[in-house]
N, C-alpha and C positions, 0 to 999 in steps of 0.2 A: 576563604581564609585558610591559613596553614602554609606548610612548606611545599613549594612546587618547583619542579625541574623545568626550566625554560630552554627551548631549543629553537634557534633561528637558522634557516637554511636558504642558500641561494646557489644556483648552478655556477660552478667554477670557483666557488669560495669555500673556505673551511667552515664547517658548522660552528655556531656560537652556542655554548651551553653554560648555564649558570643556575644555581639553586637560590631561589628568593623566598623570603618569608612574607606572605601576604597577610595584611591586617585588615579586618573588616571595617568598612567605613573610611579607609584611607586609600589614596591613589598611589600605586607602586609603578613607577615609570622606568623605562629603559631608553633614555633619550640619546645615549652616547655609545651605542654599540658600533664597533669597528670591525667589519668583516675583512679578513685577509685572503688573498688569492690562494687556491690550493697549491699552485706552483707559480710563484712570482715570476713575471716576465722580466728577463734580464736582457739588456742591450748595451753593447760597448759603444759609448758615445765619444770616447777618446782613449787612445792607447798611450803607453809610456808616460803616464801621469804620476808624479810623486806626491803632489798635494793639490787640493782644489778648494777654493773659497768662493762661496756663492753670495751674490748680492741680496740684500734684504727683500727686494721686490721679485726675486726669482727669475729675472730676465737675463742675467749674465753671470759668468763665472770666470774667476782667475785660475788658471792651471799652471803648475810649476813643473818644469823639466830641468833638472840641474839647478842652476842659479837664475834661470830665465822664467819669468812670468808672462803668460799670454792671455789676453782678454778674448773671451768667446761669448757669443750670443746664445741664449738657451731657447730652443724651440723643440720640434720633433727631432732635430739633429743639431749638433753644435756648429755654429758658424764662426769662423775665424774672422774677426773684424780688423785684423791687421795691426794690432797694437801689442808690442812686446817691450819688456824692460828687464834690466838686470837687477837682482837684489843688491842694494847698496851695502857697502862695508859696514860692519857693526850689526847686521841683521842676521840672525840664525836662520836655518832652513825651515823653521816653523814659526814665521812671524805672526804677530797680531795684525789683522787687516780690519780697518775701520772705514766703512763706506759713508761718504757724505750723502745726506738725505736728498739734496736737490741738485747737486753739481756732480759732473763726471770726474770725481776726485776721490782718492783713498789716502788714508794715512797708514803708514807701516810702523810697527813697534816691535821691540824685542822683549821677551818675557823675563822679568826680574824675579818674580815669585808668582805662585798661582793666581792668575787673574790680574796681575799688575804688569803693565807694559810701558817700557821707556820709549818715548817718541823718537823716531829716527828720520822719517822722510815723508813728504807729500808727493803723490804721483798723479799727474794729469792723465786720465785714461783716454783722452782724445789725441794727445801728442806724445805720450810716453815720457814727458818731461819729469825728471826726478829732482826734487828739491830737498836738500838736507836740512834737518832741524838740529840746531846747535844746542848744546847744554844737556844736563840731566833733568828731564821733565817727563812726568808720568802722563799717559794719555787717559783722559776722563771720557772723551767721546765727542760726537758732534751735536750741537744744539738742534732742537726740533722746531723751535719757534723763534721769531725775531731774526736778527742777522745770523746767517749761517757761519758758525765758527767751530774750529777744532779746539776743544778745551784741554789745556795742559796745566799740570801743577808742578811747580819747581820744588827742588829740595828745600828751598828757603820759605816755602809756604805761599808763594805768589801764584795766583790763578791767572792764566794768560789765554787769549783767544786768537787763533790764526784763521783768517778768511781763506776760502779755497784758492784764491789767486795769490796768496802770500808767497813771496820769493820767486815769482815767475818772471823770467826775462823775455819770454816770447810774447806775452800779452802786453808788454810795455808798461805794466802797472806793478809797482813794488809796494804792495799794501804792508803797512806796519802791523806788528802784533799789538793786540789790545790788552791793557792791564785791567783785569776784572775785579780782583779782590786780593787782600793780604791776610797773613796769619791763618791760612787755610790748612787744616790738618787732614781733611777728607772732602770729597766732592762726588757728585753723581748727576747725570742728566735727568732732568725732570720734564714732564710733558709741557710745563709752562716756562721752562728756563733751565737754571742750574741750581741745584741744591748744594750748599756749602756748609761745612762744619768748621767753625772758627773757634780758636782757643785764645782767650784773653786772661792775663794773670789775675785780674780783679773779679771778672764775672764767670770764668770757667768756660766750658764748651757751650756753644749755641748754634742752632741751625737756622740758616737764612736762605730764602729763595731769591735768587737774582732773576727777575722776570725778563721775558723777551723784549719788553718795551722799556727796559732800563730801570725798573723799579726794584725795591727791596721789601720783602715780606718775611715776617716771622711765622712760619707755617707749622711749627710744632713746639711743644714745651721744651725747655732745656733738658737734654738727656742727663741721666745720672752717671753715665759712663762715657769714656772716650771710645769712639768706634774705630775699628780697624778697616772697615769697609762699609759702603752704603749702596743700596740698590732701591730704585724707585719704580713702581709699577706703572703701566699705562693709565691707571686710574689715579695716580698721584699718591698711592700708599707707600710709606717709607719703611724700609727694612734696614736694620743696622746690626752688624756683628760686633760685639764688644771685643776690645783688644786683649783683655786679660783672661777671661774665662770662656770666650767664644759663645756667649749667650746671644740668642736671636731676639732682638727687640723690634717691634712693629708699631707704627703709629698710623691710624686712619684719620682723615680729616674730620670725620663725624664723631670721633671719640675724644674725651678730654685728656687722656694720658697715654703713656707708652705701655705696651703689654710685652711681657717676656713669654715667648711661646715655646722656646726650646733651648737646650744647652749643648755645648760641644759641637756646634755647627761649623763645618769646614767650608763647603761650597754651597752657594744658593743661587736660584734662578727663578724669576717671576714667570708665571704662565702668560701666554699671549693675551688672554682676556684680562690680565692684571689682577686676578682675584685669589690665586693660589701660589704657594711657594714650593719648589722642589729643592731639596737639600740633602747633603750627606753628612753623617757624623764620622764615618770612616769610608774607605774605598770599597768596603764590602757591603754597604747598605744604601738604601734610598728611601727617603721620607717625603711625604707631602702634607702640607697643612693648609686647610681652607681658611683664608683670612677674611674674605668678603663675599663669597658666593652665597646667595640667599637660597636658591633652589638647588640643593646639592646633596649628593649621596655621602658627603663627608661631614662629620661634625665640625662646627665652626670653632676655630681657635685651638683645636686638639691635634697634635702631630699624629700621623698615621704611618706606620711602617709598611711600605709597599713590597720591599724585597730585601732579603739578606742572604748572601751566598758565600761560598768559600773562596771564590775567585774575585779579583778586583773588578768593580763595575766602572767603566770608563766612558767618557764622551756622552754624558747624559744630555739629552735634547728634548724639549717639549714638542709634542705633536701639535699641529696648528689649532685643533679644536679644544685644546687645554684639558683633555680628559685622558690622555695617554702620553707616555714619553718613550723615547728610544734610549737604549744603552748598549754598550759593547761588553761582552764577556768573552775573554780570550779573542777568538776570531769570529765570533757569532754576534750578529746584530739582532737584538730582541725588542719587542714592543710590550710595554707593561701598561695595564689598565689600572687606573687609580681607584675605581669603584671597589670598595671592600666587601660588598655583599656577596656572600657565597665564596669568598676568597678572591684575591687579585689574580686575574688572568694574565699570564706572561707567555708570549708566543714567539717562536723563532721566525725572524723575517728572512735572513739570508746569512750565509757564511762568507766572510770577506777574505779569508786566508791572509789577513794582514792585521798586525797588532796595533797599528796607529791610524786606522780609518776614523773619519769623523762623519757619521751619517747626517745628512741634511735633507729635510723634506721641502717639497714645493709648497707654495702658499696654501693650496687646497688639500695638501696631504696625499695627493694621488701618486706622486713620484718620490722615491727616495734615491738620492745621489750619494755615492761614496766611492772612494778609491779602494782597489783591491789588487792583490798579487795572485794571478792565476796563470795557467797555461794560455787561456784566453782571457786577458785582463777585463775585469768588470768595471764599468763606469757608472751604470745606472741600475 
C-alpha cells in the first residue's frame, strides 16, 4: 500500500511513468497503457495532398488536390483505384464526407455551422458519378440497420431518406426519396434506426425511434428542453445539447430519467466503445465524462478536465481503444490519456507544420494519418 512510481519500458518506445496510490485489499490495474515510439516512423504515402478523408473501415481514403478528389486504397502503400471526381458547385474546399456503411457511395455536404452540413451531392465511388441533391437539407447520416438510406432533414422539418442509388442514370434505376417523418426539429443515427425529436404544439417535444424494420418506439421520456443537437452512442445512449444554455443531457436505457452532466458544452463526441463522452466548453479545454463504463478509472457521471491550455485545441479525435484522444495544438499533434491517476499524461506525437491537419488513426490505432506541409511532405 502507499504511493508508488510505476515505470514501464520497452525497447524502441518512450518509457511510461505514472505515480499511483495503492490501497490494501484493492486491485489497482493499468489496462490501458499506450506506449509511443521514441521516434515515430514517418512515411510519405502521397504528395501534394491538400485534404484527406478516411473511410470508417480504414481501407480507403479520398485525397484532394485542388478541386479534384481521388479514391485510393490503403495498405502498406496507397493504391490509386482510378476513380476521381470534381467537387460540385456549392461545396467548399473542406466538405463534410459521409460514407455509406454497405455501398461504395459517399455524400458530400457543406458546413453551415459547427457540425451541421447541408447536403450537396451523392458520389458513386465505382463510377465517379456525381448526383446533386436539390434543396436546403441538413445531413443526419447513413442508417446502420434496415434499408440503407442517407437521412436528410429539410428546413420545414421533413425527414427524408435517399437510397445509395438515388438519382443514378447509369444504373437505370431512379429510386425516389422516402418520406420518413414530419415536424422534426432534430435527428441522429441510432444503432437500431433513426432517433428523431419532434415538436408538437399540444404535447411539446418528444423523442421517437424509427426502427430499421419500420416501427416506432418511444425510447426516452419527454425531454424538458429543446435540443440543438443529438448524438447517440454505439450502445444506444442518448446525449443532447440544450439549445438555450448548452446543458449536456444524457439518457441511458437502464435509467428512468434524463441526467444533466455538464453545462456550457460546445462540441461533443462519443467514444468508440459508446461509454464515454469527449467535449469542450471552450476551444482551450477538453473534458471527458464516464457515462456507462463500469470498470473505469473515471468516476461515473462526473466531468473530468483532461487538459486546459493557452492555445486553441483543434481536431479532437478519439483513439480506437477509447482511453486516449488526439488533438492539435498549433502545428503539433498530441495524444492525451484520460486516466486521471497521477495526472493526465499528454505526449507529443508529431509536428505537422500545418494549421488545418485532421489526424485520423487506423482501426487498431497503429497508424496515424494526417496531411502536413513540409519540405518533404508528410502523409503518414
